[in-house]
C-alpha positions, 0 to 999 in steps of 0.5 A: 509506567506513567510518563511525566507531564513533560513527556506526555506533551512531546511531539517529534519533529516528524509528527510536527512535519506531518501535521504541518504538511496536512494543514498546508494540503488538506486534500492530501489524505483523500488523494492518498486514499484514492491512490491506494484504492487505484493500486490495492483495493480491488473487487474480489474475483469470482471462483470461475474467473480464478479458475479461468486465469489459472488454466490460461496461465503459461507455464514458465521454465525453471530458469528464465534466462536459459534458452532451450536448445 
């Protein structure tokens, strides 16, 4: 189904807001990518390091808030 020319030029208020925000702050996208890299983009962990982490993990009890008596 093809949209008419009238609808093909439509941009929502949200799209216009984001475009205006990016024009005001041209470095915003680079800052977002740096923040994403800081939190999510991590180098891969070697198999030896994964095994060491698994062995050194402390087993958690089934119900954390219950004290062992």
